[in-house]
C-alpha positions, 0 to 999 in steps of 0.5 A, a space after each residue: 698564771 695558773 700552775 703548770 707541768 712542763 715536759 720536754 722530751 727528746 729522741 731519735 726521730 721515728 713515726 708516731 712519737 707525737 701520737 704516743 705522747 698526746 695519747 698518754 696525756 689525753 688518756 690522763 685527762 690532761 689539758 695541753 695548753 702550750 705544745 711546740 715540736 721540732 726535728 733536726 734534720 741533720 741529727 734526726 733528733 725530735 724534740 717537743 715541749 709540752 705545757 699542761 694544766 696541773 689542775 687536769 692531771 690526776 696524779 701528783 708529779 712523782 707519779 706523773 714522772 713515773 708514768 711518762 717515763 715509761 712512755 719515754 723508754 718505750 719510744 726509745 732507749 736513749 730518750 732525754 726528757 724532764 718534767 717541771 713544776 711551775 710551782 716550784 720556785 726557781 732560783 738563780 745565783 749570779 756571779 759578777 766581777 766589777 761591771 755592774 750593768 747585767 746585774 742592774 738589769 737582772 735585780 730590776 726585772 726581778 724587782 719589777 716582777 718581770 723575771 719570776 726567780 729568786 736570787 738567793 745570792 750574788 757573788 762577786 770577786 770584787 766588792 763594789 757591787 755589794 751596795 746595789 745588791 744588798 739595797 734589793 735585800 739579797 746577800 752579797 759575798 765577796 770572794 776575792 781571786 788571787 793568782 796564788 789561791 784561784 783553786 781555793 777560791 773556786 772550791 769556796 765559789 762552788 760551796 757557796 753556790 751549791 748551798 742554794 741549789 740554784 736552777 741557773 748559775 748566771 755569770 754576769 760578766 764574771 771575768 774569771 775562766 771557770 775550771 773543767 770540774 766546775 763546768 762538768 758539775 754545773 753543766 746545763 745550768 751555768 749561763 754566760 753572757 759574752 760580749 760578742 756575736 760568737 764564734 767571733 772574737 773570743 776570750 779577753 776584750 772582745 770589743 776592742 777586738 772588733 774595733 781593731 777588725 773595723 766591723 760594722 756589727 757587734 753583738 752579745 751571746 748567752 750560751 751555756 758554760 763548758 770547759 771550752 772557752 766561750 764555745 758552749 751551746 748557745 741560747 741567745 744572740 743579738 747584734 747592734 750596728 756601730 760606724 766607723 767614727 765610733 770609738 772602743 768607748 762608743 762601741 763598749 756603751 752600745 754593747 752593754 745594751 745588746 748584752 742586758 737584753 741577750 742575757 735577760 732573754 736567755 735566763 728567762 727561757 732557761 728558767 722556764 724550761 724552753 732550751 733543749 740542749 743536744 750536742 753543742 746546739 740548742 733547740 729554743 722554744 720561745 
């Protein structure tokens, strides 16, 4: 795909927003190659995502940001906007524990070129996924977590993650509760895959909870990480049917397939700036 600048913008809805943005881009001579719009009727908030051909922009991206910032301020004092350059390589750090299916899936998608992202590091609180990570040419950092040493471990984790300056921190079945200060520091960048169709079955062993409840549908949820456990803004979800004869082992096996797809889609949309967050809800321009 040719180089593009991706504009995301949100503000209280009113007449003339689309026209003002379109006029601004047209006056610059920018070619819009993709555009999407949405207004949340409950909050009255307007959202848009625009992709423009970088070759048609007569300025560099810093100048474009400066000029668009003036338009954003004109449209609303409390607007929320970003401009991303697709030429800037996207980076994701992956956090894991023992379960490897989500990591295998992401590594396979990256290796095949299906997921266009650099992975500078995988960090695990167990060492069993080191070999598969290193086989893909990616450094693996083993960082044990003990009951008495968790604050120090999370401080080291933060240092390892932050030195890569990632656009995404992916909790690929990382079975540790991230402390509130780290949730704040990584706000809007840390994505978790929870093996349940949230808000059902929050917390530990959701498949076991689902089996005890006798549900006929299980699911998975990709959401942003917040200080409230498994309650961050939801990016993507999916479900699969289970039956009365399925054991917990059967449910876990089927659920893993759902988890992989949900996490891959959520990560892709995040990296492409297709997810706009407002409060605890998201607008996802797929």
